[in-house]
N, C-alpha and C positions, 0 to 999 in steps of 0.2 A: 620256333614258328619263326626260320627262314626266309620269306619270303610275307613276311608280316606288310599292315600297313605302313607299320613304322620303317622298317628297312626300306620301304619305298619312299616316304620322307628322307632317310640318310642318303637313297642315292642321285640324289640333285645337290649333291657338297652342304647341306642343314645336319648337323649333329643335334643327335636330342640327348637331353640332360632332365635327369631327377633333379625336382627340386620340394627335394624331401631327405631328408636324415633321420636314422633314431637306432639307436640299441638293437629293435628285436627286428628292422629292416635287415640288420647286417649278421647276425646270430641264427635267425630263422633262414639262413641264404637267401632271402629275397631279392637283397640288392644286384647278387650275382646271376640270381636266376633272370631279372627285366635284362642284366646284360649283354646278355641269350637271346632273351625271345620277343624286348620292345625297342634292343636296337642303342640301351642308355650308355654316352659315353660319358657320361659327367655327372657331377653333382655338387647342389652348391645346398647354401644352407645361411639362415640368418637369427637373430637371436629370437625372433617369433618363433620358428621351426624348435628349435633347442628347447626353449621354455617350453612349447605344446609337447614333446619329446619326453624331455624330464618330470612335467609337473601330474602327467599321466601315468596310470599302470605304476608297476616294479618292476619293468627291466633294468634300474639302475640303483639300484637299492645294495645293492652288494659291494660295488664301485663305490659308491656313496659313503658307506659306511667305513671302510679302511678308507677314503681323504678323510673321513670324520675322527676316525681312531686317530690319524695321523698329524692332527695336530688345523690343518688346512681352513683354512676364513672362507668366507661364505664363498667371495671370486673365487681361491685359489681351489675349491670346490669345485665350480660351474669351469673354470678353467681345465679340469681331469678330466669331467665326466667328457667334456667336447674335444677335449685331445684324444679319444682312446678312440672316439668315434672319426675323426678325424684319419688317424693315421690307419686305421682295420678298411674304413672305404678306399682311400689311395692304395692300400695293398691291394684291395680288390679288383680298380683298375689300372694299376701298372701295366699290364699287359698290354691295355688301349695306349698306355702311353707310347711304350718299345715299341710296338707295331706300326704308328703314327708319328716315330721319327718324335717323339714331344710335341705331335702336331694338336693333340686329347686326349683325352684321357683324364683330368684334372678332376681335384675337390677343394670348392672354395670352403674358408675359412672368416668368418666377419671381422676386422679389431672392432671394438668395443664402441658403439655408439654415442657415446658419450664425451667421446675425444671426439671429434667431428670439427669444430672447431676451433681444434690445434696440429696446427702442423708437426711439431715436431713430438708431439708427446706421440701421433696415429704414423709414425716416422720405427718410435721407436717400441709400441707395439706391436707392428707389423714384424719387425725386425727379431723379434722374441717368438711367434709364433714358425719364422722358419724355423727357426732353432728350436723350436719345440716338438715339431710332428718333422722333422729331419726326413720328408720325402720328395721329391723331385719332380714330382705332378702339385702339387701344393699348390691354388693359389692364394693369396690375404684381396677381400675384398674391404675397397678404400668407398668411401661417398664421395659423390662426385657433388661434394661442394665446393666454397669461392677455396678454401681452407687445403677441399681434400685435394685440388688442382695442384697443388706445391706440393703435398706429400706424394703423390700419385711420380710425379716428375722426378724427384730425389729416390725414390726407390729402384722404377724401371730403370734409374742411373746405376745404384746398384745391383742392380740383374736379379734383380726379385719378381717375379711376373708376378701382376693383379689382375683383378677382376675389379673393375671398376663396377662399380651397382649405387643406383637411387640416380643416373640418369633419365632427365624429362623432356627437357628444353633442347632442343639444335644450338642456342645460343652455348650453352654447356657445352652439349657433347665435340663441339666444334677445341672448344678448351680442351678439351680430354684428348681429342686426337695429337693436338700441340705436343700436349702434358709426354705423349707418347714419344711422341716423334722424337722430342728437343731429350727425352732420357734414354734413347737409345744409344743419340749421338754423344751426347755425354757417355754413358759406360762404352761404346767401342773408341773414343776417346783415350780412356784410362786403359784400353788394353782388351774388352771384354769381349765376347764373343756373341755377337748378336743372337746367334739361335740359339741358345740356354734360356731366350727368357722371352715368355709368349707372356698373350694376356687379350681378357675382351672387354666390351665395351656394355654393362648390360641395360639396356632400353626400357623400362617398364611402361609396360603397353596399358593391359585394362580403367591402371584407376587412372587416366585420363579420359577415357571415359566417365567413367563415376564422377567425375568432378565434371567433366563438358554438360553432361546431360544435364544436372541440376541445373547448369545453367541456363540452358538451354528452355529448360520446361515450366523455370521462373521470367525469360521471357516470353513466350509460352503463343506464339504466335505459329502460324502453321507453317508457316520458311521451318523458325525455329524446331520443332518438332518433331519435321520431317531429316532434322541433321542429326536425331540420337544416334550413335552408337557408329561415329563414322570419326571423326577427332584420333581416336586414339592408332589410326592402322594407316591414317595418312600421317600420321606425325613421326609413326614407323617409319612409314616408306620415303620419306624426305629426310629423313636420320643413313638411311639407306645410301640415297641419293649421296649425300657429302660424304662419308664412306667410299664410295664409287672416286670419289673426284681426289680426296686429300687421297687415296693411296694410291693412284695412277699418276699423283706430279714427279718432276723428276725424282725433286727431293727423297721423294720417298720409295724408287730405285735406284736410288744411287746405297739406300739404307737395305731395299731386300738384296742387292748384290755383295752384301758384306753378310747376308744371312739375314738379315731380319725378319720376322713372323708381320706377316699382316695381326692386325687386332680386331677379329671378330664384332662386329654386331650379335648381342644376343639380349634376346627377345625376354622378357621375364614378368610378371605377371598378369599372366599364359591364361589362368581358368578365365567365366567368366561371370563376374559380380552380378548382369541383368542375368534371371531367367529365363526372358524372352528374348533373349538371344542363341545363337545356336552357339551348343559346347564348346566346341571348336573350332568356332569363330576365328581368334587370335596365333592360331596354324595352320589354320588352311587356307589364309587370306596374306600368309607372313614367311610364305617358303623363297627362301632363294641362297646360291651358295653363298659360300664363306660364311652362313651363319650359326649361329647357335639359339636352341628355343629349348627352357628349359621349363617344363611343366610341372603340375604337379601332380601325383599318381593318378586321383583320381580319371586329368585330361587323359595325361598317355593311355589309362583305361578306356578312357573313350572316342577315343582317335586308333587304337588298335579295334576297335567295334561299328562303327559307323567313320571316323577318318576318311579321305581320300584314297585311293587305293595308288592312281598314277597321278601323287602330288605336279600343279603345274608353276615353274617358278614365275612369281611376276618381271613386270621388265620396263620398257622407258614408257608405255600409255599408262602404266596406273600409277607411275608414278608420278605424269605431265598429270592425270587425273586428281591425284592426292594434293598438289598444289591450288589445284580449284577448288579441291572440297575444304582445305586451309583458309585462302581467299572469302570463298565466301560464309564463309564462319565467325571470319572478322567483320564483313559486311551487315553480317546479322549484330554484333556485338561480341561476337568470344573474343576475348583479349588473352593468346595464346600464353604470352608471357606471365601477365601475372596469374597462370594457373599451372605452367611448369613452379612460379615462385613459391606458390599456397604448395604444392604436391611435398615440391623439395622437401621445403618444411615438414609436412607434416610425417612423408617418413623418417627420417632424421626423429622427430619424436616418439613415432609410433613404435621403433628401432630402439630407443632410450627405455620405453614404459615396457615394453618384451624385457628386454636387460632385470632391468627393475625387480618384475614380475619374477623372474626367474628367482634373482640372489632372495626374494620371501618366497617363493616356494622352498630352497636349500633352509634356509631361515626356519621353518615351518619343520619338514621334513628333523631337522638336527634337534629341535623342541622333543 
């Protein structure tokens, strides 16, 4: 389907990525098919995705047995299984990376969420993933915690491409942009070629509505209930406005002149959690150039089936309306700073739990 709805989405300047990876997706040829038919030009992963893939079915059994027979620990088995998937996915997307001159075609692997509060350990594990995968189109995912900001700056200064994950707040996003630009300046000062570094900033979307909607329902007034399903998109639109402002500055123009690449906003958590909302809601309302939308396969299929054939990017009017939406939410009693603090903490906790669940599944299989 060279003229599919998702190809129409990419024509706006937005990349479509798959928020799913598994051995069966790779071995069956489905990932290759989706690159062609669904315009998929990147893949993201996280501990939850791997835990689900490895714990279901038998697709990892043969390699699992080999790793166990070689005497590897549970942690090493998990890393070994993930490494093979990431390397193979990178190879499938390598042609996109080459065709786009390093602008797209990336596969992401996440540092252990158990290290989210430790800058040095996060940096060291990111370096290890780069050596282990040994592919030019790898992103290492680093959570946007307070400590993660420092780790991101350090890794960018070393020329390592980063997918900054678990961004919820505008305040934290501004810190991430600063870390990226400062890291590039340090990399350039050390003689690095800025063109070789890439990054995306992953803003989580639907989780914001889940949290805010609960608070609106607890308030229970007519005005509060009328605002359900508005916070996430407004938050994302404001983030894009911040992106435009910071990447049009004189500072960035100087970095761009040296080959610096835009740190594209990436919309994550784009499946709707509330069945009352349209299943393509977080795709159709967040179309913009220089962005990425990473979707679960179910959302990709939904958009191909009934998404907008000719999507129109949002503009100044939508961003102005988003500011008013956030102001109205504040007047009703929604503290967005508290919302995003809760979501950041819960995000790290959920990924940590998934990592523990993965190790528990490996221990079970081993026994």
